[in-house]
C-alpha positions as CSV (number, residue, x, y, z in Angstrom):
1,M,92.9,228.1,64.9
2,Q,89.3,228.7,64.2
3,I,86.8,229.5,67.0
4,N,84.1,226.9,67.5
5,N,80.7,227.9,66.2
6,F,79.0,226.9,69.4
7,K,81.5,229.1,71.4
8,R,80.8,232.0,69.1
9,L,77.1,231.5,69.6
10,Q,77.5,231.4,73.3
11,E,79.4,234.7,73.4
12,E,76.8,236.4,71.2
13,E,74.0,235.2,73.5
14,E,75.9,236.4,76.5
15,V,76.2,239.9,75.0
16,V,72.5,240.0,74.0
17,Y,71.5,238.7,77.5
18,K,73.6,241.3,79.2
19,E,72.1,244.2,77.2
20,R,68.6,243.0,77.7
21,H,69.1,242.5,81.4
22,E,70.7,246.0,81.8
23,E,67.7,247.6,79.9
24,K,65.2,245.7,82.1
25,V,66.9,246.9,85.3
26,R,67.2,250.5,84.0
27,S,63.5,250.7,83.1
28,G,62.5,249.2,86.4
29,L,64.6,251.8,88.3
30,L,63.2,254.7,86.2
31,N,59.6,253.5,86.8
32,S,60.3,253.3,90.6
33,L,61.8,256.8,90.6
34,G,58.8,258.1,88.7
35,M,56.5,256.6,91.3
36,F,58.5,258.1,94.1
37,R,58.5,261.5,92.4
38,F,54.7,261.3,92.0
39,V,54.1,260.3,95.6
40,G,56.5,263.1,96.8
41,Q,54.6,265.7,94.7
42,V,51.2,264.5,96.1
43,V,52.5,264.7,99.7
44,D,54.1,268.1,99.1
45,M,50.8,269.4,97.6
46,Y,48.2,268.0,99.9
47,L,49.8,267.2,103.3
48,P,50.2,270.9,104.4
49,K,46.6,271.6,103.5
50,L,45.4,268.5,105.4
51,F,47.2,269.7,108.5
52,D,45.8,273.2,108.2
53,L,42.3,271.6,107.8
54,L,42.8,269.5,110.9
55,I,44.0,272.5,112.9
56,M,41.1,274.6,111.8
57,A,38.6,271.8,112.6
58,A,40.1,271.5,116.1
59,G,39.4,275.3,116.5
60,G,43.0,276.5,116.1
61,K,44.4,279.1,113.9
62,T,46.8,278.3,111.1
63,D,50.1,280.0,110.8
64,S,50.0,282.4,107.8
65,S,53.7,281.7,107.0
66,T,52.9,278.1,106.2
67,T,50.1,278.8,103.8
68,R,51.2,279.2,100.3
69,T,50.4,282.4,98.3
70,R,48.9,282.3,94.9
71,S,50.7,283.8,92.0
72,T,49.1,286.8,90.4
73,P,47.9,286.1,86.8
74,P,49.5,288.4,84.1
75,S,46.1,290.0,83.5
76,Q,46.1,291.4,87.1
77,A,49.8,292.3,87.3
78,P,50.7,295.7,88.7
79,E,50.8,298.6,86.3
80,G,53.9,298.3,84.1
81,T,55.7,300.6,81.8
82,N,53.2,300.1,79.0
83,G,50.6,302.3,80.8
84,K,47.8,299.6,80.9
85,R,45.6,299.3,83.9
86,R,44.5,296.2,85.7
87,P,40.9,295.0,85.0
88,G,38.5,296.9,87.2
89,E,41.0,299.5,88.2
90,S,40.0,303.2,87.8
91,M,42.3,306.0,86.9
92,G,41.7,307.9,90.1
93,E,38.2,309.2,89.1
94,D,35.3,308.8,91.5
95,I,32.5,307.2,89.6
96,S,30.0,307.3,92.5
97,S,29.5,311.1,92.1
98,R,28.2,310.9,88.5
């Protein structure tokens, strides 16, 4: 027995609708997660500094363990095995006596 053309069309439309709906839901979730990630990064970056600013404005001292340290750029890294000095570093000579 042959399948009715209308029944076949209905099945094809159901498959297409399901794929389209799943893609729409997936993209909506990814967009929401991206927004939450962005908000989390902003909070992580600026909230500790805001609290430090408020504490300093109130006349208190900030805890040095909560402040973040900056990383040292490669041009100012400690002397390595290649024998190079850091910029502005002398080799132990006193230049003020010249």
